[in-house]
Biopython code that builds the backbone (N, CA, C, O; Angstrom):
import numpy as np
from Bio.PDB.StructureBuilder import StructureBuilder

atoms = [
    (1, "MET", "N", (-20.044, -1.365, -54.302)),
    (1, "MET", "CA", (-20.097, -1.566, -55.748)),
    (1, "MET", "C", (-20.191, -3.062, -56.101)),
    (1, "MET", "O", (-20.784, -3.460, -57.103)),
    (2, "LYS", "N", (-19.616, -3.811, -55.280)),
    (2, "LYS", "CA", (-19.737, -5.342, -55.538)),
    (2, "LYS", "C", (-21.167, -5.724, -55.383)),
    (2, "LYS", "O", (-21.637, -6.613, -56.093)),
    (3, "SER", "N", (-21.887, -5.099, -54.491)),
    (3, "SER", "CA", (-23.267, -5.528, -54.207)),
    (3, "SER", "C", (-24.176, -5.242, -55.451)),
    (3, "SER", "O", (-25.244, -5.833, -55.612)),
    (4, "ILE", "N", (-23.681, -4.280, -56.340)),
    (4, "ILE", "CA", (-24.595, -4.076, -57.498)),
    (4, "ILE", "C", (-23.932, -4.705, -58.750)),
    (4, "ILE", "O", (-24.333, -4.395, -59.872)),
    (5, "GLY", "N", (-22.986, -5.531, -58.578)),
    (5, "GLY", "CA", (-22.394, -6.356, -59.642)),
    (5, "GLY", "C", (-21.061, -6.015, -60.232)),
    (5, "GLY", "O", (-20.717, -6.541, -61.290)),
    (6, "ALA", "N", (-20.283, -5.154, -59.598)),
    (6, "ALA", "CA", (-18.955, -4.801, -60.011)),
    (6, "ALA", "C", (-18.043, -5.971, -59.715)),
    (6, "ALA", "O", (-18.195, -6.680, -58.720)),
    (7, "GLN", "N", (-17.085, -6.148, -60.618)),
    (7, "GLN", "CA", (-16.068, -7.202, -60.383)),
    (7, "GLN", "C", (-14.818, -6.585, -59.709)),
    (7, "GLN", "O", (-14.655, -5.369, -59.610)),
    (8, "ASN", "N", (-13.966, -7.498, -59.263)),
    (8, "ASN", "CA", (-12.768, -6.978, -58.594)),
    (8, "ASN", "C", (-11.926, -6.138, -59.526)),
    (8, "ASN", "O", (-11.379, -5.116, -59.113)),
    (9, "LYS", "N", (-11.813, -6.554, -60.785)),
    (9, "LYS", "CA", (-10.934, -5.723, -61.711)),
    (9, "LYS", "C", (-11.596, -4.404, -61.989)),
    (9, "LYS", "O", (-10.876, -3.454, -62.296)),
    (10, "ASP", "N", (-12.915, -4.249, -61.911)),
    (10, "ASP", "CA", (-13.532, -2.961, -62.086)),
    (10, "ASP", "C", (-13.194, -2.011, -60.952)),
    (10, "ASP", "O", (-12.857, -0.841, -61.135)),
    (11, "ILE", "N", (-13.309, -2.599, -59.765)),
    (11, "ILE", "CA", (-13.067, -1.735, -58.595)),
    (11, "ILE", "C", (-11.564, -1.376, -58.526)),
    (11, "ILE", "O", (-11.200, -0.263, -58.146)),
    (12, "LEU", "N", (-10.726, -2.318, -58.892)),
    (12, "LEU", "CA", (-9.285, -2.009, -58.887)),
    (12, "LEU", "C", (-8.967, -0.934, -59.897)),
    (12, "LEU", "O", (-8.149, -0.064, -59.599)),
    (13, "LEU", "N", (-9.568, -0.941, -61.086)),
    (13, "LEU", "CA", (-9.345, 0.078, -62.121)),
    (13, "LEU", "C", (-9.759, 1.402, -61.658)),
    (13, "LEU", "O", (-9.053, 2.398, -61.813)),
    (14, "ILE", "N", (-11.031, 1.415, -61.028)),
    (14, "ILE", "CA", (-11.529, 2.774, -60.595)),
    (14, "ILE", "C", (-10.615, 3.353, -59.579)),
    (14, "ILE", "O", (-10.314, 4.544, -59.650)),
    (15, "PHE", "N", (-10.143, 2.568, -58.614)),
    (15, "PHE", "CA", (-9.288, 3.117, -57.538)),
    (15, "PHE", "C", (-7.959, 3.520, -58.067)),
    (15, "PHE", "O", (-7.430, 4.535, -57.614)),
    (16, "VAL", "N", (-7.344, 2.775, -59.037)),
    (16, "VAL", "CA", (-6.078, 3.154, -59.558)),
    (16, "VAL", "C", (-6.154, 4.415, -60.381)),
    (16, "VAL", "O", (-5.268, 5.262, -60.265)),
    (17, "ILE", "N", (-7.178, 4.584, -61.214)),
    (17, "ILE", "CA", (-7.421, 5.776, -61.945)),
    (17, "ILE", "C", (-7.663, 7.010, -61.004)),
    (17, "ILE", "O", (-7.190, 8.112, -61.283)),
    (18, "GLU", "N", (-8.379, 6.795, -59.937)),
    (18, "GLU", "CA", (-8.652, 7.858, -59.009)),
    (18, "GLU", "C", (-7.325, 8.337, -58.361)),
    (18, "GLU", "O", (-7.086, 9.538, -58.231)),
    (19, "SER", "N", (-6.488, 7.387, -57.967)),
    (19, "SER", "CA", (-5.225, 7.770, -57.339)),
    (19, "SER", "C", (-4.313, 8.401, -58.306)),
    (19, "SER", "O", (-3.571, 9.312, -57.938)),
    (20, "GLY", "N", (-4.323, 7.966, -59.546)),
    (20, "GLY", "CA", (-3.482, 8.573, -60.634)),
    (20, "GLY", "C", (-3.976, 9.965, -60.825)),
    (20, "GLY", "O", (-3.150, 10.873, -60.916)),
    (21, "LEU", "N", (-5.263, 10.213, -60.894)),
    (21, "LEU", "CA", (-5.791, 11.596, -61.122)),
    (21, "LEU", "C", (-5.449, 12.521, -59.963)),
    (21, "LEU", "O", (-5.137, 13.691, -60.182)),
    (22, "LEU", "N", (-5.501, 12.011, -58.715)),
    (22, "LEU", "CA", (-5.071, 12.793, -57.568)),
    (22, "LEU", "C", (-3.630, 13.123, -57.662)),
    (22, "LEU", "O", (-3.248, 14.248, -57.337)),
    (23, "GLY", "N", (-2.773, 12.185, -58.100)),
    (23, "GLY", "CA", (-1.400, 12.432, -58.300)),
    (23, "GLY", "C", (-1.145, 13.499, -59.309)),
    (23, "GLY", "O", (-0.288, 14.363, -59.123)),
    (24, "ALA", "N", (-1.943, 13.434, -60.458)),
    (24, "ALA", "CA", (-1.798, 14.448, -61.536)),
    (24, "ALA", "C", (-2.271, 15.840, -61.058)),
    (24, "ALA", "O", (-1.706, 16.860, -61.451)),
    (25, "ILE", "N", (-3.252, 15.863, -60.255)),
    (25, "ILE", "CA", (-3.717, 17.139, -59.764)),
    (25, "ILE", "C", (-2.633, 17.699, -58.857)),
    (25, "ILE", "O", (-2.323, 18.887, -58.952)),
    (26, "GLY", "N", (-2.050, 16.901, -57.992)),
    (26, "GLY", "CA", (-0.901, 17.375, -57.162)),
    (26, "GLY", "C", (0.231, 17.799, -58.006)),
    (26, "GLY", "O", (0.884, 18.799, -57.707)),
    (27, "GLY", "N", (0.502, 17.064, -59.078)),
    (27, "GLY", "CA", (1.597, 17.489, -59.896)),
    (27, "GLY", "C", (1.312, 18.741, -60.676)),
    (27, "GLY", "O", (2.227, 19.536, -60.891)),
    (28, "LEU", "N", (0.117, 18.955, -61.103)),
    (28, "LEU", "CA", (-0.284, 20.225, -61.706)),
    (28, "LEU", "C", (-0.089, 21.422, -60.807)),
    (28, "LEU", "O", (0.387, 22.470, -61.243)),
    (29, "ILE", "N", (-0.469, 21.258, -59.510)),
    (29, "ILE", "CA", (-0.286, 22.350, -58.495)),
    (29, "ILE", "C", (1.190, 22.610, -58.333)),
    (29, "ILE", "O", (1.646, 23.752, -58.271)),
    (30, "GLY", "N", (1.947, 21.478, -58.263)),
    (30, "GLY", "CA", (3.408, 21.627, -58.087)),
    (30, "GLY", "C", (4.039, 22.305, -59.253)),
    (30, "GLY", "O", (4.919, 23.147, -59.078)),
    (31, "VAL", "N", (3.611, 21.959, -60.461)),
    (31, "VAL", "CA", (4.276, 22.567, -61.658)),
    (31, "VAL", "C", (3.889, 24.035, -61.723)),
    (31, "VAL", "O", (4.761, 24.850, -62.026)),
    (32, "VAL", "N", (2.700, 24.420, -61.474)),
    (32, "VAL", "CA", (2.264, 25.810, -61.542)),
    (32, "VAL", "C", (2.984, 26.571, -60.447)),
    (32, "VAL", "O", (3.484, 27.664, -60.714)),
    (33, "LEU", "N", (3.065, 26.064, -59.247)),
    (33, "LEU", "CA", (3.807, 26.704, -58.215)),
    (33, "LEU", "C", (5.342, 26.909, -58.588)),
    (33, "LEU", "O", (5.919, 27.982, -58.411)),
    (34, "GLY", "N", (5.914, 25.833, -59.093)),
    (34, "GLY", "CA", (7.277, 25.864, -59.454)),
    (34, "GLY", "C", (7.580, 26.851, -60.557)),
    (34, "GLY", "O", (8.549, 27.606, -60.471)),
    (35, "PHE", "N", (6.742, 26.851, -61.613)),
    (35, "PHE", "CA", (6.888, 27.786, -62.697)),
    (35, "PHE", "C", (6.689, 29.244, -62.163)),
    (35, "PHE", "O", (7.417, 30.172, -62.514)),
    (36, "GLY", "N", (5.709, 29.366, -61.341)),
    (36, "GLY", "CA", (5.400, 30.760, -60.823)),
    (36, "GLY", "C", (6.623, 31.250, -59.927)),
    (36, "GLY", "O", (7.015, 32.414, -60.005)),
    (37, "LEU", "N", (7.185, 30.361, -59.109)),
    (37, "LEU", "CA", (8.226, 30.704, -58.245)),
    (37, "LEU", "C", (9.568, 31.089, -59.100)),
    (37, "LEU", "O", (10.252, 32.079, -58.842)),
    (38, "SER", "N", (9.818, 30.255, -60.049)),
    (38, "SER", "CA", (11.024, 30.531, -60.881)),
    (38, "SER", "C", (10.819, 31.811, -61.646)),
    (38, "SER", "O", (11.772, 32.579, -61.776)),
    (39, "PHE", "N", (9.614, 32.102, -62.175)),
    (39, "PHE", "CA", (9.355, 33.400, -62.920)),
    (39, "PHE", "C", (9.521, 34.538, -61.962)),
    (39, "PHE", "O", (10.101, 35.561, -62.325)),
    (40, "SER", "N", (9.025, 34.400, -60.720)),
    (40, "SER", "CA", (9.088, 35.512, -59.726)),
    (40, "SER", "C", (10.564, 35.784, -59.361)),
    (40, "SER", "O", (10.945, 36.938, -59.164)),
    (41, "VAL", "N", (11.384, 34.739, -59.271)),
    (41, "VAL", "CA", (12.798, 34.917, -58.968)),
    (41, "VAL", "C", (13.498, 35.580, -60.111)),
    (41, "VAL", "O", (14.430, 36.351, -59.880)),
    (42, "GLU", "N", (13.094, 35.318, -61.365)),
    (42, "GLU", "CA", (13.695, 36.022, -62.489)),
    (42, "GLU", "C", (13.286, 37.431, -62.498)),
    (42, "GLU", "O", (14.139, 38.276, -62.770)),
    (43, "VAL", "N", (12.045, 37.798, -62.226)),
    (43, "VAL", "CA", (11.561, 39.110, -62.158)),
    (43, "VAL", "C", (12.260, 39.924, -61.034)),
    (43, "VAL", "O", (12.621, 41.082, -61.248)),
    (44, "ILE", "N", (12.451, 39.313, -59.833)),
    (44, "ILE", "CA", (13.102, 39.985, -58.777)),
    (44, "ILE", "C", (14.541, 40.158, -59.119)),
    (44, "ILE", "O", (15.083, 41.239, -58.887)),
    (45, "ALA", "N", (15.207, 39.159, -59.659)),
    (45, "ALA", "CA", (16.619, 39.384, -60.041)),
    (45, "ALA", "C", (16.795, 40.463, -61.101)),
    (45, "ALA", "O", (17.783, 41.194, -61.023)),
    (46, "LYS", "N", (15.935, 40.615, -62.061)),
    (46, "LYS", "CA", (16.073, 41.610, -63.025)),
    (46, "LYS", "C", (15.882, 42.976, -62.395)),
    (46, "LYS", "O", (16.611, 43.906, -62.739)),
    (47, "ASN", "N", (14.889, 43.140, -61.447)),
    (47, "ASN", "CA", (14.626, 44.404, -60.889)),
    (47, "ASN", "C", (15.650, 44.806, -59.814)),
    (47, "ASN", "O", (16.009, 45.979, -59.716)),
    (48, "LEU", "N", (16.116, 43.854, -59.020)),
    (48, "LEU", "CA", (17.108, 44.225, -58.008)),
    (48, "LEU", "C", (18.559, 44.319, -58.497)),
    (48, "LEU", "O", (19.309, 45.195, -58.067)),
    (49, "LEU", "N", (18.950, 43.397, -59.411)),
    (49, "LEU", "CA", (20.246, 43.397, -59.927)),
    (49, "LEU", "C", (20.452, 44.155, -61.215)),
    (49, "LEU", "O", (21.562, 44.571, -61.548)),
    (50, "GLY", "N", (19.394, 44.319, -61.907)),
    (50, "GLY", "CA", (19.403, 45.002, -63.185)),
    (50, "GLY", "C", (20.150, 44.231, -64.295)),
    (50, "GLY", "O", (20.737, 44.826, -65.199)),
    (51, "THR", "N", (20.109, 42.908, -64.197)),
    (51, "THR", "CA", (20.795, 42.084, -65.159)),
    (51, "THR", "C", (19.862, 40.956, -65.672)),
    (51, "THR", "O", (18.912, 40.568, -64.992)),
    (52, "ASN", "N", (20.142, 40.470, -66.822)),
    (52, "ASN", "CA", (19.392, 39.380, -67.376)),
    (52, "ASN", "C", (20.152, 37.996, -67.223)),
    (52, "ASN", "O", (20.033, 37.071, -68.027)),
    (53, "LEU", "N", (20.936, 37.971, -66.107)),
    (53, "LEU", "CA", (21.750, 36.768, -65.887)),
    (53, "LEU", "C", (20.932, 35.598, -65.522)),
    (53, "LEU", "O", (21.305, 34.479, -65.874)),
    (54, "ILE", "N", (19.824, 35.766, -64.831)),
    (54, "ILE", "CA", (18.961, 34.680, -64.369)),
    (54, "ILE", "C", (17.696, 34.721, -65.227)),
    (54, "ILE", "O", (16.957, 35.705, -65.244)),
    (55, "GLY", "N", (17.485, 33.642, -65.917)),
    (55, "GLY", "CA", (16.316, 33.556, -66.812)),
    (55, "GLY", "C", (15.604, 32.212, -66.600)),
    (55, "GLY", "O", (16.230, 31.158, -66.483)),
    (56, "ALA", "N", (14.256, 32.299, -66.557)),
    (56, "ALA", "CA", (13.481, 31.060, -66.384)),
    (56, "ALA", "C", (13.089, 30.562, -67.785)),
    (56, "ALA", "O", (12.641, 31.335, -68.631)),
    (57, "TYR", "N", (13.263, 29.306, -67.994)),
    (57, "TYR", "CA", (12.883, 28.682, -69.295)),
    (57, "TYR", "C", (11.873, 27.603, -69.007)),
    (57, "TYR", "O", (12.105, 26.775, -68.126)),
    (58, "PHE", "N", (10.750, 27.576, -69.719)),
    (58, "PHE", "CA", (9.751, 26.561, -69.575)),
    (58, "PHE", "C", (9.518, 25.841, -70.877)),
    (58, "PHE", "O", (9.310, 26.467, -71.916)),
    (59, "SER", "N", (9.553, 24.517, -70.825)),
    (59, "SER", "CA", (9.314, 23.688, -72.074)),
    (59, "SER", "C", (8.025, 22.908, -71.821)),
    (59, "SER", "O", (7.666, 22.532, -70.705)),
    (60, "TYR", "N", (7.355, 22.697, -72.972)),
    (60, "TYR", "CA", (6.171, 21.857, -72.993)),
    (60, "TYR", "C", (6.519, 20.422, -72.516)),
    (60, "TYR", "O", (5.756, 19.805, -71.774)),
    (61, "SER", "N", (7.652, 19.926, -72.948)),
    (61, "SER", "CA", (8.014, 18.554, -72.595)),
    (61, "SER", "C", (8.221, 18.426, -71.069)),
    (61, "SER", "O", (7.849, 17.399, -70.500)),
    (62, "LEU", "N", (8.784, 19.406, -70.411)),
    (62, "LEU", "CA", (8.902, 19.404, -68.923)),
    (62, "LEU", "C", (7.537, 19.491, -68.298)),
    (62, "LEU", "O", (7.291, 18.772, -67.330)),
    (63, "PHE", "N", (6.653, 20.293, -68.762)),
    (63, "PHE", "CA", (5.316, 20.412, -68.173)),
    (63, "PHE", "C", (4.572, 19.096, -68.314)),
    (63, "PHE", "O", (4.099, 18.564, -67.309)),
    (64, "PHE", "N", (4.448, 18.547, -69.516)),
    (64, "PHE", "CA", (3.705, 17.315, -69.653)),
    (64, "PHE", "C", (4.401, 16.155, -69.076)),
    (64, "PHE", "O", (3.747, 15.264, -68.534)),
    (65, "GLY", "N", (5.671, 16.107, -69.153)),
    (65, "GLY", "CA", (6.472, 15.051, -68.500)),
    (65, "GLY", "C", (6.267, 14.997, -67.023)),
    (65, "GLY", "O", (6.176, 13.910, -66.452)),
    (66, "ALA", "N", (6.190, 16.171, -66.363)),
    (66, "ALA", "CA", (5.951, 16.210, -64.945)),
    (66, "ALA", "C", (4.541, 15.725, -64.602)),
    (66, "ALA", "O", (4.348, 14.995, -63.630)),
    (67, "LEU", "N", (3.549, 16.140, -65.417)),
    (67, "LEU", "CA", (2.172, 15.627, -65.186)),
    (67, "LEU", "C", (2.055, 14.134, -65.402)),
    (67, "LEU", "O", (1.428, 13.460, -64.585)),
    (68, "ILE", "N", (2.643, 13.566, -66.492)),
    (68, "ILE", "CA", (2.562, 12.131, -66.658)),
    (68, "ILE", "C", (3.294, 11.386, -65.532)),
    (68, "ILE", "O", (2.824, 10.346, -65.073)),
    (69, "PHE", "N", (4.432, 11.909, -65.091)),
    (69, "PHE", "CA", (5.230, 11.303, -64.050)),
    (69, "PHE", "C", (4.354, 11.249, -62.718)),
    (69, "PHE", "O", (4.278, 10.219, -62.048)),
    (70, "SER", "N", (3.743, 12.351, -62.405)),
    (70, "SER", "CA", (2.950, 12.431, -61.151)),
    (70, "SER", "C", (1.694, 11.564, -61.289)),
    (70, "SER", "O", (1.244, 10.985, -60.300)),
    (71, "PHE", "N", (1.125, 11.463, -62.480)),
    (71, "PHE", "CA", (0.008, 10.472, -62.615)),
    (71, "PHE", "C", (0.491, 9.047, -62.408)),
    (71, "PHE", "O", (-0.158, 8.264, -61.714)),
    (72, "LEU", "N", (1.574, 8.721, -62.979)),
    (72, "LEU", "CA", (2.129, 7.372, -62.852)),
    (72, "LEU", "C", (2.493, 6.989, -61.427)),
    (72, "LEU", "O", (2.244, 5.867, -60.985)),
    (73, "ILE", "N", (3.087, 7.946, -60.714)),
    (73, "ILE", "CA", (3.458, 7.769, -59.337)),
    (73, "ILE", "C", (2.213, 7.547, -58.481)),
    (73, "ILE", "O", (2.170, 6.629, -57.662)),
    (74, "GLY", "N", (1.165, 8.427, -58.684)),
    (74, "GLY", "CA", (-0.062, 8.286, -57.989)),
    (74, "GLY", "C", (-0.745, 6.925, -58.250)),
    (74, "GLY", "O", (-1.239, 6.254, -57.344)),
    (75, "ALA", "N", (-0.739, 6.571, -59.523)),
    (75, "ALA", "CA", (-1.339, 5.241, -59.840)),
    (75, "ALA", "C", (-0.590, 4.069, -59.282)),
    (75, "ALA", "O", (-1.202, 3.097, -58.840)),
    (76, "LEU", "N", (0.749, 4.136, -59.291)),
    (76, "LEU", "CA", (1.577, 3.058, -58.724)),
    (76, "LEU", "C", (1.366, 2.897, -57.288)),
    (76, "LEU", "O", (1.276, 1.765, -56.813)),
    (77, "PHE", "N", (1.277, 3.995, -56.525)),
    (77, "PHE", "CA", (1.114, 3.968, -55.127)),
    (77, "PHE", "C", (-0.324, 3.791, -54.688)),
    (77, "PHE", "O", (-0.599, 3.701, -53.492)),
    (78, "GLY", "N", (-1.255, 3.738, -55.647)),
    (78, "GLY", "CA", (-2.641, 3.455, -55.415)),
    (78, "GLY", "C", (-3.092, 2.000, -55.626)),
    (78, "GLY", "O", (-4.220, 1.588, -55.356)),
    (79, "VAL", "N", (-2.079, 1.261, -56.142)),
    (79, "VAL", "CA", (-2.368, -0.230, -56.484)),
    (79, "VAL", "C", (-2.672, -1.035, -55.244)),
    (79, "VAL", "O", (-3.630, -1.808, -55.229)),
    (80, "MET", "N", (-1.887, -0.875, -54.219)),
    (80, "MET", "CA", (-1.986, -1.688, -52.999)),
    (80, "MET", "C", (-3.390, -1.395, -52.290)),
    (80, "MET", "O", (-4.132, -2.325, -51.974)),
    (81, "PRO", "N", (-3.707, -0.098, -52.062)),
    (81, "PRO", "CA", (-5.056, 0.149, -51.422)),
    (81, "PRO", "C", (-6.198, -0.291, -52.332)),
    (81, "PRO", "O", (-7.260, -0.697, -51.860)),
    (82, "ALA", "N", (-5.968, -0.207, -53.632)),
    (82, "ALA", "CA", (-6.971, -0.642, -54.596)),
    (82, "ALA", "C", (-7.152, -2.139, -54.521)),
    (82, "ALA", "O", (-8.284, -2.612, -54.623)),
    (83, "ARG", "N", (-6.096, -2.907, -54.348)),
    (83, "ARG", "CA", (-6.217, -4.274, -54.223)),
    (83, "ARG", "C", (-7.010, -4.715, -52.912)),
    (83, "ARG", "O", (-7.837, -5.627, -52.913)),
    (84, "GLN", "N", (-6.675, -3.991, -51.841)),
    (84, "GLN", "CA", (-7.294, -4.262, -50.587)),
    (84, "GLN", "C", (-8.891, -3.952, -50.656)),
    (84, "GLN", "O", (-9.729, -4.665, -50.105)),
    (85, "ALA", "N", (-9.176, -2.830, -51.382)),
    (85, "ALA", "CA", (-10.555, -2.436, -51.565)),
    (85, "ALA", "C", (-11.337, -3.465, -52.398)),
    (85, "ALA", "O", (-12.475, -3.825, -52.097)),
    (86, "ALA", "N", (-10.617, -3.939, -53.525)),
    (86, "ALA", "CA", (-11.267, -4.917, -54.398)),
    (86, "ALA", "C", (-11.462, -6.235, -53.783)),
    (86, "ALA", "O", (-12.379, -6.957, -54.174)),
    (87, "SER", "N", (-10.653, -6.604, -52.836)),
    (87, "SER", "CA", (-10.768, -7.948, -52.212)),
    (87, "SER", "C", (-11.759, -8.008, -51.102)),
    (87, "SER", "O", (-12.111, -9.101, -50.658)),
    (88, "LEU", "N", (-12.238, -6.858, -50.620)),
    (88, "LEU", "CA", (-13.294, -6.820, -49.539)),
    (88, "LEU", "C", (-14.596, -7.395, -50.025)),
    (88, "LEU", "O", (-14.991, -7.252, -51.182)),
    (89, "GLN", "N", (-15.240, -8.044, -49.098)),
    (89, "GLN", "CA", (-16.609, -8.515, -49.318)),
    (89, "GLN", "C", (-17.565, -7.318, -49.040)),
    (89, "GLN", "O", (-17.251, -6.492, -48.182)),
    (90, "PRO", "N", (-18.706, -7.206, -49.735)),
    (90, "PRO", "CA", (-19.613, -6.114, -49.498)),
    (90, "PRO", "C", (-19.998, -5.917, -48.076)),
    (90, "PRO", "O", (-20.043, -4.777, -47.613)),
    (91, "VAL", "N", (-20.294, -7.014, -47.320)),
    (91, "VAL", "CA", (-20.696, -6.947, -45.908)),
    (91, "VAL", "C", (-19.516, -6.353, -45.034)),
    (91, "VAL", "O", (-19.730, -5.495, -44.177)),
    (92, "ASP", "N", (-18.296, -6.846, -45.295)),
    (92, "ASP", "CA", (-17.157, -6.257, -44.580)),
    (92, "ASP", "C", (-16.938, -4.799, -44.850)),
    (92, "ASP", "O", (-16.593, -4.047, -43.938)),
    (93, "ALA", "N", (-17.136, -4.362, -46.117)),
    (93, "ALA", "CA", (-16.964, -2.949, -46.487)),
    (93, "ALA", "C", (-17.995, -2.104, -45.760)),
    (93, "ALA", "O", (-17.684, -0.979, -45.368)),
    (94, "LEU", "N", (-19.168, -2.582, -45.572)),
    (94, "LEU", "CA", (-20.213, -1.799, -44.855)),
    (94, "LEU", "C", (-19.970, -1.706, -43.356)),
    (94, "LEU", "O", (-20.352, -0.738, -42.697)),
    (95, "ARG", "N", (-19.312, -2.761, -42.834)),
    (95, "ARG", "CA", (-18.970, -2.737, -41.393)),
    (95, "ARG", "C", (-17.925, -1.722, -41.066)),
    (95, "ARG", "O", (-17.963, -1.081, -40.016)),
    (96, "LYS", "N", (-16.931, -1.568, -42.024)),
    (96, "LYS", "CA", (-15.874, -0.601, -41.712)),
    (96, "LYS", "C", (-16.235, 0.744, -42.064)),
    (96, "LYS", "O", (-15.447, 1.668, -41.862)),
]
sb = StructureBuilder()
sb.init_structure("model")
sb.init_model(0)
sb.init_chain("A")
sb.init_seg("    ")
for serial, (resi, resn, name, xyz) in enumerate(atoms, 1):
    if name == "N":
        sb.init_residue(resn, " ", resi, " ")
    sb.init_atom(name, np.array(xyz, "f"), 0.0, 1.0, " ", f" {name:<3s}", serial, name[0])
structure = sb.get_structure()
């Protein structure tokens, strides 16, 4: 990317956004699996125990909060590799 004119800040931004999106996708998978697991426990408890004692509650703030948190964690832990990638010279990047 540097060989076609990208600056260090452009490369850094691209890598940080990419790592944040990967974190958000992982968070989305985790949220869907967590909601599905809690709903299935609720259904199993209702069928086996015959009671409404266990109930799953899902809020939009929890859903979006988990996605934002996972994006921020992914972006935060992507900063160091992004700095390393941005500081590479084009010739060195091609050698590796």
